Each structure stands twice: as structure tokens, then as C-alpha cells.
C-alpha atoms as a printed R data frame, in Angstrom:
    type eleno elety resid chain resno       x       y       z
1   ATOM     1    CA   UNK     A     1 -76.959 104.901 -45.129
2   ATOM     2    CA   UNK     A     2 -77.407 101.552 -46.197
3   ATOM     3    CA   UNK     A     3 -76.523 102.062 -49.977
4   ATOM     4    CA   UNK     A     4 -73.442 103.309 -48.686
5   ATOM     5    CA   UNK     A     5 -71.952 100.385 -46.874
6   ATOM     6    CA   UNK     A     6 -73.250  97.998 -49.720
7   ATOM     7    CA   UNK     A     7 -70.832  97.239 -51.868
8   ATOM     8    CA   UNK     A     8 -71.524  94.896 -54.621
9   ATOM     9    CA   UNK     A     9 -67.608  94.437 -56.373
10  ATOM    10    CA   UNK     A    10 -68.207  91.140 -58.775
11  ATOM    11    CA   UNK     A    11 -65.308  88.964 -57.913
12  ATOM    12    CA   UNK     A    12 -63.675  86.651 -60.387
13  ATOM    13    CA   UNK     A    13 -63.142  82.623 -59.299
14  ATOM    14    CA   UNK     A    14 -59.461  82.438 -58.549
15  ATOM    15    CA   UNK     A    15 -57.559  79.606 -60.176
16  ATOM    16    CA   UNK     A    16 -55.054  77.442 -58.690
17  ATOM    17    CA   UNK     A    17 -51.872  76.651 -60.840
18  ATOM    18    CA   UNK     A    18 -51.196  73.104 -61.570
19  ATOM    19    CA   UNK     A    19 -48.969  71.865 -59.547
20  ATOM    20    CA   UNK     A    20 -46.416  69.326 -61.055
21  ATOM    21    CA   UNK     A    21 -45.603  66.004 -58.735
22  ATOM    22    CA   UNK     A    22 -41.833  66.754 -57.206
23  ATOM    23    CA   UNK     A    23 -39.902  63.368 -57.384
24  ATOM    24    CA   UNK     A    24 -38.535  62.624 -54.018
25  ATOM    25    CA   UNK     A    25 -35.080  63.109 -54.010
26  ATOM    26    CA   UNK     A    26 -32.399  60.515 -53.923
27  ATOM    27    CA   UNK     A    27 -30.050  60.206 -50.534
28  ATOM    28    CA   UNK     A    28 -26.899  60.688 -53.144
29  ATOM    29    CA   UNK     A    29 -28.520  64.074 -54.575
30  ATOM    30    CA   UNK     A    30 -28.913  65.686 -51.327
31  ATOM    31    CA   UNK     A    31 -26.146  68.408 -50.646
32  ATOM    32    CA   UNK     A    32 -25.157  67.367 -47.246
33  ATOM    33    CA   UNK     A    33 -22.205  68.219 -44.891
34  ATOM    34    CA   UNK     A    34 -19.313  65.281 -45.686
35  ATOM    35    CA   UNK     A    35 -18.823  63.282 -42.005
36  ATOM    36    CA   UNK     A    36 -15.282  63.278 -43.021
37  ATOM    37    CA   UNK     A    37 -15.034  66.777 -44.155
38  ATOM    38    CA   UNK     A    38 -13.080  69.026 -40.668
39  ATOM    39    CA   UNK     A    39 -14.367  71.913 -39.265
40  ATOM    40    CA   UNK     A    40 -12.298  74.698 -39.814
41  ATOM    41    CA   UNK     A    41 -11.740  75.766 -35.874
42  ATOM    42    CA   UNK     A    42  -9.167  78.141 -36.924
43  ATOM    43    CA   UNK     A    43 -12.228  79.447 -38.724
44  ATOM    44    CA   UNK     A    44 -14.521  80.133 -35.433
45  ATOM    45    CA   UNK     A    45 -11.105  81.420 -33.411
46  ATOM    46    CA   UNK     A    46 -11.652  84.556 -35.957
47  ATOM    47    CA   UNK     A    47 -15.210  84.707 -35.730
48  ATOM    48    CA   UNK     A    48 -14.616  84.821 -31.705
49  ATOM    49    CA   UNK     A    49 -12.355  87.137 -31.750
50  ATOM    50    CA   UNK     A    50 -13.762  89.745 -34.243
51  ATOM    51    CA   UNK     A    51 -16.857  89.475 -32.409
52  ATOM    52    CA   UNK     A    52 -14.847  90.272 -29.095
53  ATOM    53    CA   UNK     A    53 -13.363  93.254 -30.996
54  ATOM    54    CA   UNK     A    54 -16.994  94.366 -31.953
55  ATOM    55    CA   UNK     A    55 -17.849  94.309 -28.092
56  ATOM    56    CA   UNK     A    56 -14.981  96.289 -27.508
57  ATOM    57    CA   UNK     A    57 -16.077  98.583 -29.883
58  ATOM    58    CA   UNK     A    58 -19.740  98.856 -28.470
59  ATOM    59    CA   UNK     A    59 -18.553  99.229 -24.996
60  ATOM    60    CA   UNK     A    60 -16.746 102.112 -25.798
61  ATOM    61    CA   UNK     A    61 -19.629 103.798 -27.585
62  ATOM    62    CA   UNK     A    62 -21.867 102.349 -25.168
63  ATOM    63    CA   UNK     A    63 -24.191 105.476 -23.757
64  ATOM    64    CA   UNK     A    64 -25.260 104.100 -20.234
65  ATOM    65    CA   UNK     A    65 -22.830 102.016 -17.764
66  ATOM    66    CA   UNK     A    66 -24.688  99.001 -17.565
67  ATOM    67    CA   UNK     A    67 -24.307  99.264 -21.450
68  ATOM    68    CA   UNK     A    68 -20.555  99.668 -21.340
69  ATOM    69    CA   UNK     A    69 -20.258  96.462 -18.429
70  ATOM    70    CA   UNK     A    70 -22.647  94.356 -20.436
71  ATOM    71    CA   UNK     A    71 -20.105  95.139 -23.757
72  ATOM    72    CA   UNK     A    72 -16.734  94.712 -21.890
73  ATOM    73    CA   UNK     A    73 -18.693  91.092 -20.176
74  ATOM    74    CA   UNK     A    74 -19.415  89.882 -23.498
75  ATOM    75    CA   UNK     A    75 -16.055  91.451 -25.147
76  ATOM    76    CA   UNK     A    76 -14.607  89.131 -22.652
77  ATOM    77    CA   UNK     A    77 -16.126  86.009 -23.009
78  ATOM    78    CA   UNK     A    78 -15.662  86.219 -26.424
79  ATOM    79    CA   UNK     A    79 -12.013  86.682 -26.359
80  ATOM    80    CA   UNK     A    80 -11.716  84.038 -23.743
81  ATOM    81    CA   UNK     A    81 -13.350  81.708 -26.245
82  ATOM    82    CA   UNK     A    82 -11.775  82.571 -29.675
83  ATOM    83    CA   UNK     A    83  -8.584  82.230 -26.729
84  ATOM    84    CA   UNK     A    84  -9.503  78.973 -25.988
85  ATOM    85    CA   UNK     A    85 -10.252  77.904 -29.672
86  ATOM    86    CA   UNK     A    86  -6.725  78.888 -30.662
87  ATOM    87    CA   UNK     A    87  -4.561  77.025 -27.894
88  ATOM    88    CA   UNK     A    88  -6.894  74.058 -28.271
89  ATOM    89    CA   UNK     A    89  -6.113  74.268 -32.238
90  ATOM    90    CA   UNK     A    90  -2.120  74.555 -31.681
91  ATOM    91    CA   UNK     A    91  -2.062  71.679 -29.074
92  ATOM    92    CA   UNK     A    92  -4.075  69.554 -31.471
93  ATOM    93    CA   UNK     A    93  -1.372  70.466 -34.488
94  ATOM    94    CA   UNK     A    94   1.685  69.698 -31.957
95  ATOM    95    CA   UNK     A    95   0.197  66.391 -30.411
96  ATOM    96    CA   UNK     A    96  -0.462  65.514 -34.415
97  ATOM    97    CA   UNK     A    97   3.077  66.891 -35.539
98  ATOM    98    CA   UNK     A    98   4.350  64.618 -32.407
99  ATOM    99    CA   UNK     A    99   2.920  61.177 -33.481
100 ATOM   100    CA   UNK     A   100   3.879  61.549 -37.288
101 ATOM   101    CA   UNK     A   101   7.277  61.931 -36.306
102 ATOM   102    CA   UNK     A   102   6.921  59.057 -33.603
103 ATOM   103    CA   UNK     A   103   5.707  56.785 -36.289
104 ATOM   104    CA   UNK     A   104   8.221  57.473 -38.774
105 ATOM   105    CA   UNK     A   105  11.030  56.710 -36.223
106 ATOM   106    CA   UNK     A   106   9.033  53.660 -35.474
107 ATOM   107    CA   UNK     A   107   8.936  52.551 -39.213
108 ATOM   108    CA   UNK     A   108  12.615  53.551 -39.560
109 ATOM   109    CA   UNK     A   109  13.500  51.198 -36.661
110 ATOM   110    CA   UNK     A   110  11.419  48.453 -38.167
111 ATOM   111    CA   UNK     A   111  12.709  48.822 -41.603
112 ATOM   112    CA   UNK     A   112  16.763  48.948 -39.918
113 ATOM   113    CA   UNK     A   113  16.313  45.931 -37.206
114 ATOM   114    CA   UNK     A   114  15.138  43.878 -40.865
């Protein structure tokens, strides 16, 4: 019995691969999101609306009333979020257009006065 539990297996010593020292990355080489780069809000609005649509499909396919209510609630939340993002984008675009028109009008009035 003792001989059957005794395993005398020769094991070779494992050699670690030689690691090269890494040069520290410079700040200019690191890929980062530029602070001047705008976030595309329309993209996130579309993501929220597609998620809402997926939740509606889940609510229809849910096997129990509790799952259907949960999926319907989640769909309403994401739908409201997507709608708010789209509305915010539209208002922002209208404000930007209005301020550009006002700037052009002021510039033209200054040119005409001089």
C-alpha cells in the first residue's frame, strides 16, 4: 500500500525567462483622451435608446410578470435618459447657433459704425 502512494517523479527545475527592463513611457507617448476632444452625446443617446428597445424586447419575452415589469421599468428609464440626451443636444445646438448669429450681427454692426 505504501508503494502505491509514493510517486518518485523527477522534476526539472524551471528556468525563468530573462526579462528586459522596460523603459518608462514618456507622457507624450501615452494614448489618452484629449481634453479638447468633445464627447459625442448623440452616440450615447443612441446607445440609451437601443438599450431601451432591447429592454422592451426582453419585457415581451419575459416568462414571468415580475421580469416583464422589471424590463419595462428599465426600458422606461433608458428611454427617458436617451430622450433627455437628445433634447439636451438639440438645445445646445440651438444655443450655439443663436450665439453665433449674435456674434456675426455685432461684428457687422461694428464694421458699419466705423
